[in-house]
C-alpha positions in Angstrom: 20.9 -36.5 29.2 24.1 -34.6 29.4 23.7 -33.3 25.8 20.1 -32.2 26.6 21.3 -30.3 29.7 24.1 -28.7 27.6 21.6 -27.6 25.0 19.3 -26.1 27.6 22.2 -24.2 29.1 23.1 -22.7 25.7 19.5 -21.6 25.1 19.3 -20.1 28.6 22.6 -18.2 28.0 21.4 -16.9 24.7 18.2 -15.6 26.3 20.3 -14.0 29.1 22.5 -12.3 26.6 19.5 -11.1 24.6 18.0 -9.6 27.8 21.3 -7.9 28.7 21.4 -6.2 25.3 17.8 -5.0 25.8 19.1 -2.7 28.6 21.5 -1.0 26.2 24.0 -0.4 29.0 27.1 -2.2 27.6 29.9 0.2 26.6 27.9 3.3 27.6 29.5 6.4 29.3 29.8 6.6 33.1 26.6 7.9 34.7 26.3 9.8 38.0 23.3 7.8 39.2 25.2 4.5 39.1 28.5 6.0 40.3 26.8 7.4 43.4 25.4 4.0 44.2 28.8 2.2 44.0 30.4 4.9 46.2 27.6 4.6 48.7 28.0 0.8 48.8 31.7 1.1 49.2 31.3 3.6 52.1 28.6 1.6 53.8 30.5 -1.7 53.7 33.9 0.0 54.3 35.6 -1.6 51.2 37.9 0.0 48.7 36.2 -1.4 45.6 32.5 -1.7 44.6 31.5 -2.7 41.1 28.4 -2.9 39.0 29.5 -5.7 36.7 27.6 -6.9 33.5 28.7 -10.3 32.2 28.8 -10.4 28.4 29.6 -13.3 26.2 33.4 -13.0 26.6 34.0 -10.4 29.3 32.7 -8.7 32.4 32.2 -5.0 31.8 31.8 -2.5 34.6 29.0 0.0 34.3 30.4 1.7 37.4 33.7 0.9 39.1 34.4 2.7 42.4 38.1 2.2 43.4 39.1 0.5 40.2 40.7 2.1 37.1 39.8 -0.6 34.5 36.4 -1.0 32.8 36.4 -4.7 32.0 38.2 -8.1 32.4 38.0 -11.4 30.6 34.9 -13.4 31.6 36.9 -16.6 32.2 38.8 -15.0 35.2 35.9 -13.1 36.6 34.3 -13.8 40.0 31.0 -12.6 38.8 30.6 -15.4 36.2 30.0 -17.8 39.2 27.1 -15.6 40.4 25.6 -15.7 36.9 26.1 -19.4 36.5 24.8 -20.3 39.9 22.0 -17.7 40.0 22.9 -16.9 43.7 25.1 -14.7 45.8 28.8 -15.5 46.1 31.0 -14.8 49.2 34.7 -15.6 49.3 36.3 -14.5 52.6 39.9 -15.5 51.6 40.7 -16.2 48.0 44.1 -17.7 48.9 42.3 -20.6 50.6 39.7 -21.1 47.9 40.9 -23.5 45.1 38.7 -21.8 42.6 40.5 -18.5 42.9 43.9 -19.1 44.5 45.7 -18.7 41.2 43.3 -16.3 39.5 45.2 -13.4 37.8 43.0 -10.9 39.7 44.2 -12.5 43.0 47.9 -12.9 42.3 48.0 -9.6 40.5 46.1 -6.3 40.5 43.8 -5.6 42.2 45.0 -8.5 44.5 41.5 -9.7 45.5 41.4 -11.4 48.9 37.7 -10.8 49.7 34.7 -10.8 47.4 31.0 -10.6 48.0 28.6 -10.3 45.0 24.8 -10.5 44.5 22.9 -11.0 41.2 21.6 -8.1 39.2 18.3 -9.7 38.1 16.3 -8.5 35.1 12.5 -8.3 34.7 12.3 -11.8 33.4 14.6 -13.4 36.0 17.8 -13.4 33.9 21.0 -12.6 35.8 22.8 -9.9 33.9 25.8 -9.5 36.3 26.5 -8.5 39.9 26.8 -5.8 42.4 29.9 -6.8 44.3 32.3 -5.5 47.0 36.0 -6.3 46.9 38.9 -5.9 49.4 42.6 -6.7 49.2 42.4 -7.9 52.8 40.8 -11.0 54.3 37.4 -10.2 55.8 34.7 -12.0 57.7 31.6 -13.0 55.8 28.9 -10.4 55.7 26.0 -11.0 58.1 22.5 -12.0 56.6 21.4 -8.4 57.3 24.4 -7.0 55.4 23.8 -9.4 52.4 20.1 -8.3 52.4 21.3 -4.7 52.2 23.6 -5.5 49.3 20.7 -7.2 47.5 18.5 -4.1 48.2 21.2 -2.0 46.4 21.2 -4.4 43.6 17.4 -4.1 43.2 17.8 -0.2 43.2 20.4 -0.5 40.4 18.1 -2.7 38.4 15.1 -0.4 39.0 17.2 2.4 37.5 18.3 0.2 34.6 14.7 -0.8 34.0 13.6 2.8 33.8 16.2 3.4 31.1 15.3 0.2 29.3 11.6 1.1 29.1 12.4 4.7 28.1 14.7 3.4 25.4 12.0 1.1 24.1 9.4 3.9 24.3 11.8 6.2 22.3 12.4 3.5 19.7 8.7 2.8 19.3 8.1 6.5 19.0 10.8 6.9 16.4 9.3 3.9 14.5 5.8 5.5 14.6 7.2 8.9 13.5 9.1 7.3 10.6 6.0 5.2 9.6 3.9 8.4 9.7 6.5 10.2 7.6 6.3 7.6 4.9 2.5 7.3 5.1 -0.2 9.7 3.9 -1.3 10.3 7.4 -0.8 13.4 9.5 -1.6 13.7 13.2 -2.9 17.0 14.6 -4.0 18.6 17.8 -6.2 21.7 18.1 -6.4 23.8 21.2 -9.9 25.2 21.1 -9.1 27.9 23.6 -6.1 29.4 21.9 -6.7 28.2 18.3 -3.1 26.7 18.3 -2.7 23.8 15.9 0.2 21.2 16.2 1.1 18.6 13.6 3.2 15.4 13.2 3.6 12.8 10.6 3.3 13.3 6.8 2.1 16.9 7.2 4.3 18.4 4.5 3.1 15.9 2.0 -0.5 16.4 2.9 -0.6 20.1 3.4 2.6 21.7 2.0 6.1 22.4 3.0 5.1 25.6 4.7 2.8 23.9 7.2 4.8 24.9 10.3 4.1 28.5 9.7 1.0 28.5 7.5 -1.0 25.9 9.5 0.0 26.6 13.1 -3.5 27.9 13.9 -7.0 26.8 13.1 -7.6 29.9 11.0 -4.5 29.1 9.0 -5.9 25.6 8.4 -9.2 27.1 7.1 -7.2 29.3 4.7 -5.9 26.1 3.0 -9.3 24.4 2.8 -10.9 24.7 -0.7 -13.3 27.8 -0.7 -16.2 25.6 -1.8 -15.8 23.3 1.2 -14.7 25.9 3.9 -18.2 26.6 5.3 -19.1 23.0 5.6 -15.8 22.1 7.4 -16.2 25.1 9.8 -19.8 24.1 10.6 -18.8 20.5 11.5 -15.8 21.6 13.6 -17.9 24.2 15.4 -20.5 21.6 16.3 -17.7 19.3 17.6 -16.3 22.0 19.8 -19.7 23.2 21.1 -20.9 19.7 21.9 -17.7 18.0 22.8 -18.5 15.4 20.1 -16.2 13.6 17.7 -15.2 15.4 14.5 -15.2 13.8 11.1 -15.2 15.4 7.6 -14.0 14.8 4.0 -13.1 17.9 2.1 -10.8 19.4 -0.5 -7.7 21.5 0.1 -5.6 23.7 -2.1 -2.1 22.3 -1.7 0.6 24.9 -2.6 2.7 22.3 -4.5 0.2 19.6 -5.6 -3.0 21.5 -6.3 -6.5 20.3 -5.2 -6.3 17.3 -2.9 -9.0 15.4 -1.0 -8.5 14.9 2.8 -10.4 12.7 5.3 -10.1 14.0 8.9 -11.3 12.5 12.2 -10.7 13.7 15.7 -12.0 13.3 19.3 -11.5 14.9 22.7 -8.9 13.4 25.1 -10.8 14.0 28.4 -8.1 12.3 30.5 -5.6 14.9 29.6 -7.3 18.1 28.6 -10.9 18.3 27.5 -10.4 21.4 25.3 -7.8 19.8 23.0 -9.1 18.0 19.9 -6.7 15.3 18.6 -7.1 13.5 15.3 -5.6 12.3 12.0 -5.8 13.6 8.4 -5.4 11.2 5.5 -5.0 11.9 1.8 -7.9 10.2 0.0 -7.4 11.8 -3.4 -6.6 8.5 -5.2 -9.6 6.8 -3.6 -11.9 9.7 -4.7 -10.4 9.5 -8.2 -11.1 5.8 -8.4 -14.6 6.4 -7.0 -15.3 9.0 -9.7 -13.9 6.8 -12.4 -16.1 4.0 -11.2 -19.2 6.2 -11.2 -18.3 7.4 -14.7 -17.9 3.9 -15.9 -21.2 2.8 -14.3 -23.0 5.7 -16.0 -21.3 4.8 -19.3 -22.3 1.1 -18.9 -25.9 2.2 -18.1 -25.9 4.3 -21.2 -24.5 1.5 -23.3 -27.0 -1.0 -22.0 -29.9 1.3 -22.8 -28.5 1.8 -26.3 -28.0 -2.0 -26.7 -31.5 -2.8 -25.5 -32.9 -0.1 -27.8 -31.0 -1.6 -30.8 -32.1 -5.2 -30.0 -35.7 -4.0 -29.6 -35.6 -2.3 -33.0 -34.0 -5.3 -34.7 -36.6 -7.6 -33.3 -39.5 -5.4 -34.3 -38.3 -4.6 -37.8 -37.1 -8.1 -38.5 -40.6 -9.4 -37.7 -42.1 -7.4 -40.6 -39.4 -8.6 -43.1 -39.3 -12.3 -42.2 -41.1 -14.8 -44.4 -41.7 -17.3 -41.7 -40.8 -18.4 -38.2 -37.6 -20.2 -39.3 -36.5 -17.2 -41.3 -37.3 -14.8 -38.5 -35.2 -16.9 -36.0 -32.3 -17.1 -38.5 -32.3 -13.3 -39.2 -32.6 -12.4 -35.5 -29.8 -14.8 -34.5 -27.5 -13.5 -37.2 -28.0 -9.9 -36.2 -27.7 -10.6 -32.5 -24.4 -12.4 -33.3 -23.3 -9.2 -34.9 -24.1 -7.2 -31.8 -22.2 -9.9 -29.8 -19.1 -9.4 -31.9 -19.2 -5.7 -31.2 -19.6 -6.3 -27.5 -16.7 -8.7 -27.4 -14.4 -6.1 -28.9 -15.7 -3.5 -26.4 -15.3 -5.8 -23.4 -11.7 -6.6 -24.5 -10.9 -2.9 -24.3 -12.3 -0.2 -22.1 -16.1 -0.7 -22.7 -16.3 2.7 -24.5 -14.1 2.2 -27.6 -12.9 -0.7 -29.7 -10.3 -1.5 -32.4 -11.3 -1.9 -36.1 -8.8 -4.7 -36.4 -10.3 -6.5 -33.4 -13.8 -6.2 -35.0 -12.5 -7.5 -38.3 -11.0 -10.5 -36.5 -14.4 -11.3 -35.0 -16.1 -10.9 -38.4 -13.4 -13.2 -40.1 -13.9 -15.8 -37.4 -17.6 -16.0 -38.4 -16.9 -15.7 -42.1 -13.4 -17.2 -42.8 -13.3 -16.2 -46.5 -13.4 -12.5 -45.8 -10.0 -10.9 -46.1 -9.3 -7.4 -44.9 -6.6 -4.7 -44.7 -6.4 -1.1 -43.5 -5.1 0.9 -40.6 -6.2 0.0 -37.1 -8.7 2.7 -35.9 -10.2 3.4 -32.5 -14.0 3.4 -32.9 -16.4 4.7 -30.3 -19.1 2.3 -29.2 -21.9 3.5 -31.5 -19.7 3.4 -34.5 -18.4 -0.1 -33.7 -21.9 -1.4 -33.3 -23.0 0.2 -36.6 -20.0 -1.2 -38.5 -20.6 -4.7 -37.0 -24.2 -4.6 -38.2 -23.1 -3.4 -41.7 -20.5 -6.2 -42.0 -23.0 -8.8 -40.8 -25.7 -7.8 -43.4 -23.1 -7.8 -46.2 -21.6 -11.1 -45.2 -25.0 -12.8 -44.6 -26.2 -11.7 -48.1 -22.9 -12.9 -49.6 -23.5 -16.3 -48.0 -27.0 -16.5 -49.3 -26.8 -14.9 -52.7 -23.2 -13.6 -53.4 -19.6 -14.7 -53.5 -19.7 -16.7 -50.2 -22.5 -18.9 -51.5 -19.9 -20.9 -53.6 -16.7 -22.6 -52.6 -14.3 -20.4 -54.6 -15.9 -17.1 -53.7 -14.2 -14.6 -51.5 -14.6 -11.0 -50.1 -12.0 -8.4 -49.8 -12.5 -5.5 -47.4 -10.1 -2.5 -47.6 -10.3 0.9 -45.9 -8.2 4.0 -45.6 -8.4 7.6 -44.5 -7.6 10.9 -46.3 -4.4 12.7 -45.3 -4.4 14.7 -42.1 -4.0 18.0 -43.9 -7.2 17.5 -46.0 -9.8 19.9 -44.8 -12.6 17.5 -45.7 -11.0 14.2 -44.6 -13.0 11.1 -45.3 -12.9 7.5 -44.3 -13.2 5.1 -47.3 -14.2 1.5 -47.1 -14.7 -0.9 -50.0 -16.4 -4.3 -49.9 -15.6 -6.3 -53.0 -17.0 -9.8 -53.8 -15.4 -12.0 -56.4 -15.5 -15.7 -57.5 -19.2 -16.2 -57.5 -21.2 -17.9 -60.3 -24.1 -16.7 -62.2 -25.3 -13.3 -63.2 -25.0 -10.6 -60.5 -28.0 -8.4 -60.5 -29.6 -5.8 -58.2 -32.5 -7.1 -56.1 -36.0 -6.2 -57.2 -37.0 -4.8 -53.8 -35.3 -3.1 -50.8 -34.9 -5.6 -47.9 -34.8 -4.8 -44.2 -31.1 -5.7 -44.3 -30.5 -3.0 -46.8 -32.5 -0.5 -44.8 -30.5 -1.5 -41.7 -27.2 -0.8 -43.5 -28.5 2.5 -44.9 -29.6 3.6 -41.4 -26.3 2.5 -39.8 -24.2 4.4 -42.3 -26.2 7.5 -43.0 -28.0 8.1 -39.7 -25.6 6.7 -37.1 -22.3 7.5 -38.9 -23.2 10.5 -41.0 -21.8 8.9 -44.2 -22.8 7.5 -47.6 -23.1 4.0 -48.9 -23.0 3.0 -52.6 -23.7 -0.5 -54.0 -22.8 -1.7 -57.5 -23.6 -5.1 -58.9 -20.6 -5.6 -61.3 -19.8 -8.7 -63.4 -17.3 -10.1 -60.7 -19.7 -9.5 -57.9 -21.1 -6.9 -55.5 -19.0 -3.9 -54.7 -20.0 -1.6 -51.8 -18.3 1.7 -51.1 -18.8 3.5 -47.8 -17.6 7.0 -47.1 -17.6 8.6 -43.7 -16.2 11.7 -42.0 -12.7 10.7 -40.8 -13.2 11.1 -37.1 -11.4 8.0 -35.8 -7.9 8.0 -34.6 -5.4 5.3 -35.5 -4.4 3.0 -32.6 
């Protein structure tokens, strides 16, 4: 039980000290308001010494000391610590006859205390921070109940003064925090006087509006001069409506920032009818990044919509044309599946990048995953979506034919794909790709009719890519050479 009580006392003392620090009075300079009170108390009670004493962890410190030249004493010899500990007034009429104080250094030495009367200085939460006390070097009779009540009234006045300072300090600290937060944010606070056109600013105004805002934007007309010309009439109309009708103001618009160029601002304001109904107070926020993301999103959605239309058109054409070339249902399904797989390979590459361009190497890795005996080499190029789809279809038709009739139809057959581009200084730069099959068996001859697959390759290379395609059936196998304008950049 004793340990529990000791723990409670420590927690209570910690809370008391925390409260004492909230008042920010310790070690502050003398102040007339408190010195007048101690002088008045000393005169009223006809004593030489009156103190406002704050009891810290190891000392008692005097915020005001009338009749005493020191500003603090150790806590362990102070009279005031008893008031704090007992949470009640303390009166000692003769210290020489009180065992608690008879040998106290403040009794046997300066200031030779013989009489002491102190009352608690109680904080807003009930914590006792110190005392208001009166001291004499002569023995005195105990103050009457009426006199003790007066002493407690003065203690309440002292704490009321201290409370005003505490709340003012907290208010100032909160204001400084808000001002600092606004300075680091992208928010500016403004107030427009509709009668005089005067405009005041706080917060991150320099960042939002320019370093010259104090002179350039101290009026509503100066503000409009910084609004983008294309948005100026719209902003003025909204503001005029808010002023005429006493309604809230809200608008998004562009400004011409003197250091940062065109920026987007979102502003909102309302009338403070409790203070002055002609002053419009509001905030401005930089929303340039949000606008940029929104525009990028809209651009991406338009691009995706365009791509989906192209994709559906390509799928529709493949389905329609394959139907005429197929020899039966099974053949039709096989051909459709193969060509849709080619489209899927192209989409995988685009999805792995930025939806609009894709890597040649990434496409070849997709092709090789479907046809492992295809080997390839060449610089990595960045292909736009239409070129990537066209190349995917070409590779699929060549690989499918190789599996059915060419080098990939036998275990030892293989395909080598190589490509390059002409030097940058060549006026008519070309992209060159060679498809070489080898290791097949039997005689390699040209087909006796043009298949849909061949027509699809011709269309992809000539119509979509603006190039040429040449096929030769050599003894070792089929060789295909494709030449295109060199429009693709290396990754």
